[in-house]
C-alpha positions as semicolon CSV with decimal commas, in nm:
position;residue;x (nm);y (nm);z (nm)
1;M;-0,389;-1,180;1,679
2;K;-0,378;-0,816;1,560
3;T;-0,551;-0,732;1,234
4;L;-0,544;-0,407;1,041
5;D;-0,828;-0,359;0,791
6;V;-0,846;-0,021;0,614
7;L;-0,963;0,144;0,295
8;L;-0,707;0,358;0,116
9;P;-0,736;0,575;-0,192
10;W;-0,609;0,427;-0,517
11;P;-0,228;0,449;-0,506
12;P;-0,006;0,587;-0,779
13;S;0,129;0,330;-1,023
14;I;0,502;0,261;-1,011
15;N;0,506;0,430;-1,354
16;H;0,411;0,759;-1,182
17;Y;0,572;0,693;-0,843
18;W;0,912;0,849;-0,912
19;G;1,021;1,175;-1,065
20;A;1,366;1,242;-1,206
21;R;1,597;1,539;-1,212
22;G;1,924;1,474;-1,386
23;R;2,051;1,149;-1,240
24;G;1,853;1,192;-0,919
25;R;1,521;1,025;-0,839
26;Y;1,257;1,147;-0,595
27;L;0,896;1,074;-0,503
28;S;0,667;1,251;-0,748
29;P;0,429;1,518;-0,615
30;Q;0,139;1,277;-0,683
31;S;0,311;1,010;-0,470
32;R;0,382;1,253;-0,187
33;R;0,015;1,362;-0,177
34;W;-0,104;0,999;-0,177
35;H;0,141;0,901;0,098
36;K;0,029;1,188;0,319
37;E;-0,335;1,075;0,290
38;A;-0,254;0,704;0,332
39;W;-0,028;0,769;0,635
40;A;-0,306;0,962;0,810
41;V;-0,547;0,670;0,766
42;L;-0,288;0,409;0,874
43;K;-0,157;0,604;1,175
44;A;-0,511;0,660;1,302
45;Q;-0,548;0,283;1,343
46;G;-0,267;0,272;1,600
47;V;-0,156;-0,076;1,493
48;R;0,214;-0,173;1,486
49;Y;0,376;-0,505;1,397
50;S;0,720;-0,626;1,501
51;G;0,711;-0,975;1,348
52;E;0,618;-1,123;1,013
53;V;0,287;-1,029;0,854
54;A;0,055;-1,129;0,574
55;V;-0,070;-0,842;0,358
56;Y;-0,390;-0,881;0,157
57;V;-0,468;-0,624;-0,110
58;F;-0,814;-0,601;-0,266
59;A;-0,780;-0,350;-0,548
60;H;-1,079;-0,168;-0,695
61;P;-0,931;0,024;-0,993
62;P;-1,075;0,365;-1,079
63;D;-1,171;0,257;-1,432
64;R;-1,172;-0,038;-1,674
65;R;-0,822;0,019;-1,818
66;K;-0,590;-0,279;-1,814
67;R;-0,345;-0,249;-1,524
68;D;-0,062;-0,458;-1,386
69;L;-0,153;-0,530;-1,024
70;D;0,208;-0,540;-0,912
71;N;0,245;-0,171;-1,004
72;I;0,060;-0,060;-0,689
73;T;0,225;-0,285;-0,431
74;K;0,538;-0,069;-0,394
75;A;0,334;0,234;-0,285
76;L;0,123;0,027;-0,044
77;L;0,419;-0,140;0,128
78;D;0,608;0,190;0,148
79;A;0,301;0,347;0,311
80;L;0,290;0,073;0,576
81;V;0,654;0,143;0,662
82;G;0,621;0,522;0,640
83;A;0,321;0,521;0,875
84;G;0,505;0,304;1,128
85;V;0,276;0,002;1,088
86;L;0,582;-0,202;0,985
87;K;0,947;-0,142;1,071
88;D;1,054;-0,268;0,729
89;D;0,875;-0,426;0,434
90;Y;1,100;-0,727;0,487
91;Q;0,841;-0,826;0,750
92;V;0,594;-0,913;0,472
93;A;0,600;-1,293;0,450
94;V;0,278;-1,325;0,249
95;L;0,156;-1,082;-0,016
96;Y;-0,181;-1,149;-0,177
97;V;-0,316;-0,911;-0,442
98;E;-0,659;-0,944;-0,601
99;R;-0,829;-0,725;-0,860
100;R;-1,191;-0,649;-0,780
101;P;-1,455;-0,465;-0,989
102;F;-1,369;-0,105;-1,069
103;E;-1,511;0,173;-0,852
104;R;-1,465;0,542;-0,908
105;P;-1,243;0,704;-0,788
106;G;-1,063;0,377;-0,708
107;K;-0,976;0,231;-0,371
108;V;-0,776;-0,041;-0,203
109;R;-0,883;-0,250;0,092
110;L;-0,567;-0,339;0,281
111;V;-0,571;-0,616;0,542
112;V;-0,261;-0,692;0,750
113;K;-0,242;-0,990;0,986
114;E;0,031;-1,133;1,204
115;V;0,187;-1,453;1,075
116;E;0,213;-1,720;1,341
117;R;0,491;-1,969;1,277
118;A;0,477;-2,312;1,443
């Protein structure tokens, strides 16, 4: 069973993920910078999945502010697809997100495992 286990920098919140120009939406410059860094880490692992996966997120926020954990999952799943680890985030059958103690400058441990169906 393949397992991916990596540390990524703290992702942008969904509140800062998109920029807007008129009626158009685009990835914000902050999101583009984060994706570039995350893709490099993920691609270096050389792991690809074609079937269903379980994704475990262990989030170490950068500070003690109150944060909604679901605000970082969009960036993380998009990074998995953008780096070619997943073909589509539809492959995610299990998504587990846990807040851990804060650590400056913030980080996320991301673990991806194949899901074996009986």
